[in-house]
C-alpha positions in Angstrom: 0.0 0.0 0.0 1.2 3.5 -0.9 2.2 5.7 2.1 1.0 9.2 2.4 2.3 12.0 4.7 -0.1 12.6 7.5 -0.1 16.0 9.1 -1.3 16.8 12.7 -3.6 19.6 11.5 -4.8 21.1 8.3 -3.0 24.3 9.2 0.4 22.5 9.3 -0.4 20.7 6.1 -1.2 24.1 4.4 2.1 25.5 5.7 4.1 22.5 4.5 2.6 22.8 1.0 4.0 26.2 0.8 7.4 25.6 2.4 8.6 22.0 2.0 10.3 20.8 -1.1 8.8 17.4 -0.8 5.2 18.8 -1.1 5.3 19.1 -4.9 2.1 20.1 -6.7 -0.2 17.1 -6.9 1.2 15.2 -3.9 -1.6 13.6 -1.9 -1.6 13.8 1.9 -3.9 13.2 4.9 -4.9 14.9 8.1 -6.3 11.9 10.0 -7.2 14.0 13.0 -9.6 16.0 10.8 -10.7 13.3 8.3 -9.1 15.2 5.4 -7.5 14.0 2.2 -5.7 16.8 0.4 -3.7 17.6 -2.7 -0.6 19.8 -2.4 -0.5 23.0 -4.4 0.2 26.6 -3.7 -3.4 26.7 -2.6 -3.8 23.1 -1.2 -7.2 21.6 -1.7 -9.3 19.0 0.1 -11.3 16.3 -1.7 -13.2 15.5 1.5 -16.2 17.3 2.9 -14.0 18.2 5.9 -11.5 20.7 4.6 -10.2 22.6 7.7 -7.6 25.2 6.7 -7.4 23.8 3.1 -9.2 25.3 0.1 -12.3 23.9 -1.6 -12.9 24.1 -5.3 -15.9 25.1 -7.4 -15.3 22.5 -10.2 -13.8 19.1 -10.4 -10.0 19.6 -11.0 -10.0 16.8 -13.5 -11.5 19.4 -15.9 -8.5 21.7 -15.3 -6.3 19.8 -17.9 -7.7 21.9 -20.7 -7.5 25.5 -19.8 -10.3 27.7 -21.2 -9.2 31.2 -22.1 -7.9 32.7 -18.9 -8.6 29.5 -16.9 -6.4 27.2 -14.9 -4.4 24.3 -16.3 -3.1 22.1 -13.5 -2.6 18.5 -14.8 -0.7 17.5 -11.6 -3.8 18.3 -9.6 -6.2 16.7 -12.0 -4.1 13.6 -12.1 -4.1 13.2 -8.3 -7.9 13.5 -7.8 -8.9 9.9 -8.5 -6.3 8.5 -6.1 -7.2 11.1 -3.5 -10.9 10.2 -3.7 -10.1 6.5 -3.5 -8.0 7.1 -0.4 -10.7 9.1 1.3 -13.3 6.5 0.4 -11.1 3.7 1.8 -11.1 5.5 5.1 -14.9 6.0 5.0 -14.6 9.8 4.8 -17.2 11.8 2.8 -16.2 13.3 -0.5 -17.0 16.9 -1.3 -20.0 17.3 -3.7 -18.1 19.0 -6.5 -16.2 15.8 -7.4 -17.8 13.5 -10.1 -17.5 10.1 -8.5 -18.3 8.4 -11.9 -15.0 9.6 -13.5 
């Protein structure tokens, strides 16, 4: 089984995403104490309903691989979503409603 970094709080996870070299864009992590699965980015996001200090998104990041004019293009984030959702589901944690679970 793949190992993920677990942070003691969502605040420390957020800080690490902006200060630790190992927290590259798209790296999946957990905050067990808050039932959060997140994806590292300059603005780290949670795929779980619980998000703590992490950001939420308005659209499924898997749609971010083709940037509309002036939009985001983040293939590392998009590529991590399925694995992050599967990790959260394996723990029995609720997934935020914006994610399309059929993808």
